[in-house]
C-alpha positions as CSV (number, residue, x, y, z in Angstrom):
1,M,-11.7,17.8,-8.4
2,Q,-11.5,21.6,-8.2
3,T,-14.9,21.3,-6.2
4,Y,-13.5,19.2,-3.5
5,V,-10.7,22.0,-3.0
6,D,-13.3,25.0,-3.2
7,R,-15.3,23.0,-0.5
8,G,-12.3,22.6,1.9
9,V,-12.5,19.1,1.8
10,V,-8.6,18.7,0.8
11,S,-6.0,21.2,0.2
12,G,-5.0,19.9,-3.0
13,I,-5.3,17.0,-5.6
14,T,-3.1,15.6,-8.4
15,T,-4.7,13.3,-10.8
16,L,-3.0,11.1,-13.7
17,V,-4.1,8.6,-16.2
18,A,-2.2,6.5,-18.8
19,R,-3.8,4.6,-21.5
20,H,-2.1,2.0,-23.9
21,G,1.1,3.1,-22.1
22,K,1.0,6.8,-22.8
23,L,0.2,9.6,-20.4
24,V,-2.9,11.2,-21.3
25,H,-3.7,13.3,-18.3
26,W,-1.6,14.6,-15.4
27,E,-3.0,17.7,-13.5
28,S,-3.0,19.3,-10.2
29,T,-5.4,21.8,-8.4
30,G,-5.4,23.6,-5.0
31,F,-2.3,24.1,-2.7
32,R,0.7,22.0,-1.5
33,D,0.3,24.2,1.7
34,L,-2.7,26.2,2.8
35,E,-0.9,28.7,4.8
36,T,1.7,29.6,2.2
37,Q,-0.7,29.2,-0.6
38,D,1.9,27.4,-2.5
39,P,0.0,25.9,-5.6
40,L,0.4,22.1,-5.8
41,E,2.4,21.0,-8.9
42,P,1.8,17.8,-10.8
43,N,5.3,16.4,-9.5
44,D,4.9,17.5,-5.8
45,I,5.7,14.5,-3.2
46,F,3.1,12.7,-1.2
47,R,3.1,10.3,1.7
48,I,1.5,7.2,0.0
49,Y,1.3,5.1,3.2
50,S,-0.3,1.8,2.3
51,M,0.5,2.0,-1.3
52,T,3.8,1.1,0.0
53,K,2.6,-2.6,0.3
54,P,2.4,-3.2,-3.3
55,V,5.8,-2.1,-3.7
56,T,7.0,-4.6,-1.1
57,A,4.9,-7.4,-2.9
58,V,6.9,-6.8,-6.0
59,A,10.3,-7.0,-4.1
60,I,9.2,-10.3,-2.7
61,M,8.1,-11.7,-6.1
62,M,11.5,-10.8,-7.5
63,L,13.2,-12.9,-4.8
64,V,10.7,-15.8,-5.5
65,E,11.7,-15.7,-9.3
66,E,15.3,-15.7,-8.4
67,G,14.6,-19.0,-6.3
68,T,16.1,-17.5,-3.0
69,L,12.6,-17.5,-1.7
70,A,9.5,-20.0,-1.9
71,I,6.3,-18.4,-2.0
72,D,4.7,-21.3,0.0
73,G,7.9,-21.5,2.1
74,E,7.3,-21.3,5.8
75,L,8.0,-17.8,7.5
76,S,10.2,-19.4,10.2
77,S,12.4,-20.7,7.5
78,Y,13.5,-17.3,7.0
79,L,12.7,-15.8,10.3
80,P,13.2,-18.4,13.0
81,N,11.6,-16.4,15.6
82,F,8.3,-17.4,14.2
83,A,8.6,-21.3,14.6
84,D,6.8,-21.3,17.8
85,V,3.9,-18.8,17.0
86,L,0.8,-19.7,18.5
87,V,-3.0,-18.8,17.6
88,Y,-5.3,-17.1,20.2
89,E,-8.5,-19.3,20.2
90,D,-11.2,-19.1,22.9
91,G,-9.0,-17.7,25.4
92,K,-6.3,-20.0,24.8
93,Q,-3.2,-20.0,22.8
94,V,-3.0,-23.1,20.6
95,P,-0.7,-24.4,18.0
96,P,-1.5,-23.3,14.4
97,E,-3.5,-25.8,12.0
98,Q,-0.7,-24.7,9.4
99,P,2.5,-22.7,9.5
100,V,2.3,-18.9,8.2
101,T,3.7,-19.1,4.6
102,I,5.1,-16.1,2.3
103,R,1.8,-16.6,0.5
104,H,-0.3,-15.9,3.4
105,L,1.7,-12.6,4.2
106,L,1.2,-11.4,0.7
107,S,-2.5,-11.9,0.8
108,H,-3.2,-10.9,4.5
109,T,-4.4,-14.2,5.5
110,S,-1.4,-14.7,8.0
111,G,-3.5,-14.2,11.1
112,M,-1.6,-11.3,12.0
113,T,-3.1,-7.9,12.7
114,Y,-2.4,-4.1,13.2
115,G,-3.8,-3.2,16.6
116,L,-5.3,-0.1,14.9
117,F,-8.6,-1.4,13.2
118,G,-9.9,-4.3,15.4
119,N,-11.1,-5.0,19.1
120,T,-9.9,-8.4,19.4
121,P,-7.9,-9.7,22.4
122,V,-4.8,-9.8,19.9
123,D,-5.5,-6.2,18.7
124,A,-5.2,-5.0,22.4
125,M,-1.9,-7.1,22.6
126,Y,-0.6,-5.4,19.5
127,R,-1.4,-1.9,21.1
128,E,0.1,-2.8,24.6
129,T,3.4,-4.0,22.8
130,N,3.4,-0.9,20.7
131,V,4.3,-3.1,17.6
132,L,4.4,0.0,15.3
133,S,6.9,1.9,17.4
134,T,9.1,4.1,15.1
135,S,11.9,3.8,17.5
136,G,13.1,0.3,16.4
137,D,14.0,-1.1,12.8
138,L,12.2,-4.0,11.2
139,A,14.0,-6.8,13.2
140,D,12.7,-5.3,16.2
141,L,9.1,-5.1,14.8
142,A,9.4,-8.8,13.7
143,E,10.7,-9.9,17.0
144,K,7.8,-8.1,18.8
145,V,5.1,-9.9,16.3
146,A,6.9,-13.2,16.8
147,R,6.1,-13.0,20.4
148,L,2.5,-12.4,20.1
149,P,-0.3,-15.1,19.0
150,L,-2.2,-14.9,15.9
151,L,-5.9,-13.9,15.8
152,A,-6.8,-16.9,13.5
153,H,-5.3,-19.9,11.8
154,P,-3.3,-18.9,8.9
155,G,-5.4,-19.0,5.7
156,T,-8.8,-18.7,7.5
157,V,-9.4,-15.1,7.7
158,W,-8.5,-12.0,5.6
159,N,-7.3,-9.5,8.2
160,Y,-5.5,-6.3,7.3
161,S,-2.1,-6.4,9.1
162,V,1.7,-5.9,9.5
163,S,2.4,-8.6,7.1
164,A,4.0,-6.3,4.7
165,D,6.4,-5.2,7.4
166,I,7.4,-8.7,8.1
167,L,7.9,-9.3,4.5
168,G,10.2,-6.3,4.4
169,R,12.2,-7.9,7.1
170,V,12.4,-11.2,5.0
171,I,14.0,-9.2,2.2
172,E,16.8,-7.8,4.3
173,V,17.6,-11.2,5.9
174,I,17.6,-12.8,2.3
175,S,19.2,-10.2,0.4
176,G,21.5,-8.8,3.0
177,L,20.6,-5.2,2.0
178,S,18.8,-2.7,4.1
179,F,15.3,-2.8,2.8
180,D,15.5,0.8,1.4
181,D,18.7,-0.1,-0.6
182,F,16.9,-3.3,-2.0
183,L,13.9,-1.2,-3.2
184,R,16.2,1.6,-4.5
185,E,18.6,-0.8,-6.6
186,R,16.0,-3.2,-7.7
187,I,12.9,-1.4,-8.2
188,F,13.2,2.5,-8.0
189,E,16.5,3.0,-10.2
190,P,15.5,0.4,-13.0
191,L,11.8,2.3,-13.3
192,D,13.4,5.8,-13.0
193,M,11.2,6.7,-9.8
194,Q,13.2,9.6,-9.1
195,D,11.2,10.9,-6.0
196,T,10.3,7.6,-4.2
197,G,11.7,6.8,-1.0
198,F,11.5,6.6,2.9
199,F,12.2,10.4,3.3
200,V,12.3,13.7,1.4
201,P,15.9,15.1,1.1
202,P,16.5,18.7,1.7
203,E,16.8,19.7,-1.9
204,K,13.3,18.2,-2.5
205,A,11.5,19.6,0.4
206,S,10.0,22.4,-1.4
207,R,7.9,19.9,-3.2
208,F,6.7,18.1,-0.2
209,V,2.9,18.3,0.3
210,T,1.7,19.3,3.8
211,S,-0.4,16.7,5.3
212,Y,-3.8,17.5,6.9
213,T,-6.3,16.3,9.2
214,R,-9.9,17.4,10.0
215,S,-10.6,19.2,13.2
216,S,-13.8,18.8,15.2
217,N,-15.3,21.9,13.4
218,G,-14.7,20.4,10.0
219,S,-11.8,22.6,9.1
220,L,-8.3,21.4,7.8
221,T,-5.7,21.6,10.4
222,V,-2.0,20.5,9.8
223,G,-1.1,16.9,10.5
224,D,2.4,16.7,9.0
225,P,3.7,20.1,7.7
226,M,5.8,20.2,4.3
227,T,8.8,21.6,6.6
228,E,10.1,20.2,9.9
229,S,8.1,17.1,8.9
230,A,8.7,13.5,10.4
231,Y,9.8,12.8,6.8
232,D,12.7,14.7,6.7
233,T,15.3,12.2,7.6
234,R,15.7,8.6,6.9
235,P,13.7,6.8,9.5
236,T,14.8,4.0,11.7
237,L,11.8,1.8,10.7
238,L,11.8,1.1,7.1
239,S,8.2,0.2,6.9
240,G,7.2,-2.1,4.2
241,S,3.5,-1.4,5.2
242,H,3.3,2.3,5.0
243,G,6.7,3.9,4.9
244,L,7.2,5.4,1.6
245,V,6.7,8.9,-0.1
246,S,6.5,9.1,-3.9
247,T,4.8,11.2,-6.8
248,A,2.1,10.6,-9.4
249,R,4.7,10.2,-12.0
250,D,6.6,7.6,-10.2
251,F,3.9,5.7,-8.7
252,A,2.2,5.6,-12.5
253,R,5.5,4.1,-13.8
254,F,5.4,1.4,-11.2
255,A,1.7,0.7,-12.0
256,Q,2.5,0.7,-15.8
257,M,5.2,-1.9,-15.3
258,L,2.8,-4.1,-13.8
259,L,0.2,-3.6,-16.5
260,N,2.9,-4.4,-19.1
261,G,3.3,-7.6,-17.3
262,G,6.4,-6.8,-15.4
263,E,8.5,-4.6,-17.9
264,L,8.9,-0.9,-18.6
265,D,11.1,0.8,-20.9
266,G,13.3,-2.3,-21.6
267,K,13.5,-3.4,-17.9
268,Q,11.9,-6.6,-17.0
269,L,11.4,-6.7,-13.2
270,L,9.0,-9.8,-13.2
271,R,7.8,-12.2,-15.6
272,P,4.3,-11.9,-17.0
273,R,3.3,-15.0,-15.3
274,T,4.3,-13.8,-11.9
275,V,2.3,-10.5,-12.5
276,E,-0.7,-12.8,-13.6
277,M,-0.6,-14.5,-10.4
278,M,-0.3,-11.5,-8.2
279,R,-3.3,-10.0,-9.6
280,T,-5.4,-13.1,-9.4
281,N,-7.6,-13.3,-6.4
282,V,-6.7,-16.0,-4.0
283,L,-9.4,-15.7,-1.5
284,P,-12.5,-18.2,-1.3
285,Q,-15.9,-16.5,-1.7
286,S,-16.6,-16.7,1.9
287,L,-13.8,-14.2,2.6
288,I,-15.2,-11.7,0.0
289,P,-15.5,-8.6,0.1
290,I,-12.6,-7.5,2.0
291,R,-13.1,-5.2,5.0
292,I,-11.0,-3.1,7.3
293,G,-12.8,-1.9,10.3
294,F,-16.0,-0.1,9.2
295,W,-14.7,0.0,5.4
296,Q,-15.5,-2.7,2.9
297,A,-14.7,-3.2,-0.8
298,P,-18.0,-4.7,-2.3
299,G,-16.9,-7.2,-5.1
300,Y,-13.4,-7.2,-4.2
301,G,-11.1,-10.0,-3.2
302,F,-7.3,-9.8,-2.8
303,G,-4.2,-11.2,-4.6
304,L,-0.6,-11.0,-3.8
305,G,-0.3,-7.4,-2.8
306,F,-3.6,-5.8,-4.2
307,S,-7.3,-6.1,-4.0
308,V,-8.9,-7.6,-7.1
309,L,-12.3,-7.1,-8.4
310,T,-14.1,-10.5,-8.8
311,S,-17.8,-9.1,-9.4
312,Q,-18.1,-5.9,-11.2
313,E,-21.8,-5.9,-10.7
314,K,-21.3,-5.4,-6.9
315,T,-18.8,-2.6,-6.8
316,P,-19.9,1.0,-6.8
317,E,-16.4,1.8,-8.7
318,P,-16.7,1.7,-12.6
319,D,-14.4,-1.0,-12.6
320,N,-14.0,-4.0,-15.0
321,N,-13.4,-7.5,-13.6
322,G,-9.7,-8.1,-12.8
323,T,-9.1,-4.4,-12.1
324,F,-6.4,-4.4,-9.3
325,R,-5.8,-1.4,-6.8
326,W,-4.8,-0.3,-3.4
327,W,-4.9,3.0,-1.3
328,G,-3.3,4.7,1.4
329,I,-4.8,6.2,4.5
330,G,-3.5,9.7,3.6
331,S,-5.9,9.9,0.6
332,T,-3.8,8.3,-2.2
333,Y,-5.3,5.8,-4.6
334,F,-4.2,3.9,-7.6
335,W,-6.2,1.3,-10.1
336,I,-4.8,-0.7,-12.9
337,D,-7.4,-1.9,-15.5
338,P,-6.1,-4.6,-17.7
339,I,-9.4,-4.8,-19.8
340,D,-9.2,-1.0,-20.8
341,D,-5.5,-0.6,-20.5
342,V,-5.6,2.1,-18.1
343,V,-3.6,3.3,-15.1
344,G,-5.3,5.8,-12.7
345,I,-3.8,7.8,-9.8
346,V,-5.6,10.1,-7.3
347,M,-3.3,12.1,-4.7
348,A,-4.2,14.2,-1.7
349,Q,-3.1,14.5,1.7
350,L,-6.0,14.1,4.1
351,N,-5.3,11.6,7.1
352,P,-7.6,9.9,7.7
353,P,-9.1,10.1,4.3
354,M,-12.7,11.6,3.8
355,A,-15.8,9.2,3.5
356,G,-16.6,10.5,0.3
357,R,-16.3,9.9,-3.6
358,M,-13.2,11.7,-4.6
359,E,-11.4,8.7,-6.1
360,Q,-14.5,7.1,-7.5
361,D,-15.6,10.6,-8.9
362,F,-12.6,11.0,-10.8
363,Q,-12.7,7.4,-12.1
364,T,-16.1,7.9,-13.3
365,L,-15.1,10.8,-15.4
366,V,-12.1,8.7,-16.8
367,Y,-14.5,5.9,-18.0
368,E,-17.2,8.5,-19.4
369,A,-14.4,10.1,-21.3
370,L,-13.2,6.5,-22.6
371,Q,-16.9,5.8,-23.9
372,N,-17.1,9.1,-25.6
C-alpha cells in the first residue's frame, strides 16, 4: 500500500482485516491531507459513497422481518406516486410487464437508472430533471423519479440506479422516522458504529480525510477538503445510495455482523436466514457479469444489496464463490468471505477511483498470508 502513496496514486490508504471475528490487521499509510502533511490515522473518517447501499439494504430487510414491508410487495403500495410508472420502449412509453417491487430495488433490476453512467434516452431524462439534486430531500427525489419512465421492464436488466434512494424514502414512510434517525437508532447505535452518519460534526472534523481527484497532468488535486467540506453539516438529501461517511473500524463491525449471520456482540439485527437470502445471487446467468458503464465484475452476480461471486474461475480477485462485496466511487472497498471467514476493508479518497489494482493487490496479500 505504501507504494501507491509513494507513486502519488492516492494520498493515503487505510486497510483492515478481521478473521474468525477477531481484528488481525488495521493500519494506515500516507496522509489525511497532502497540504498539511497530517498523517492518516487508522480511525480517520472517509466518504464511503456507494458503500451506503448495503446499509440501506439491511435497514429494508429489518422492516421485512418485522412484517411492515413485503419484499415482493409493489413499490406503489408504499409510494403511491409510482402506481402509473411506464417503461420507455422503442421511442414510446408503455405499461410495465410487471410492477416494480422492493426486491427489484434491492437487486438493481427495477428498470431505474442514475443518468450518470448510461447514454439511453431515460438517462438523458434523469440528467435533464436533475434527479440527484441535493437541494431536495428523499421525498423530492422519489417524486421526480416517479414522473420518469423506466429504461426496461422490471426484472429484465441489471442497471445501477437510484433504487437505494427510493428504498430510503420507503423506510421513512413506513417507520415514520427520518432516514438518518432510523439508521442511527436501528443500526449504528446497536453496532457501536460511532463515526458513521451523513455528516461529520465539528468535534470530529480533524479526523476527516481530504478527498482528491486527478488533474489533467496526473497530479492529485483537492476535490472536497477536510475543512469547509460539503459534509460539515447535515444534508437535505439523506441519500440511501451514496450519503454516508464512516471509518474502517465502523464498517468492519457492520460487515462482521453480516458474516456472523446478522449478529454482533449479542445484538441481533437480522436473522441468519435473512442474511443468507441477501448474499445469494438473484440474477439469471444472462445478466452476469454485472456492469456499470465501462466497469464490469467478471464472475459476479448480485444479491439483495451486494455483488455476489458466482464463478471464482472468472474473477481476477482471489475470491471464493459466495464472497459478497461492494465499493464506493471515492475509492473505498469491502469484501466478506464466508468460506475463509474474512472481512476485508480498503479505504482511500480518490474520486473517481484509479483504474488499478489497489484493493486487488491488498486482497492478494491477505490470502497469501492465509495460505502461509
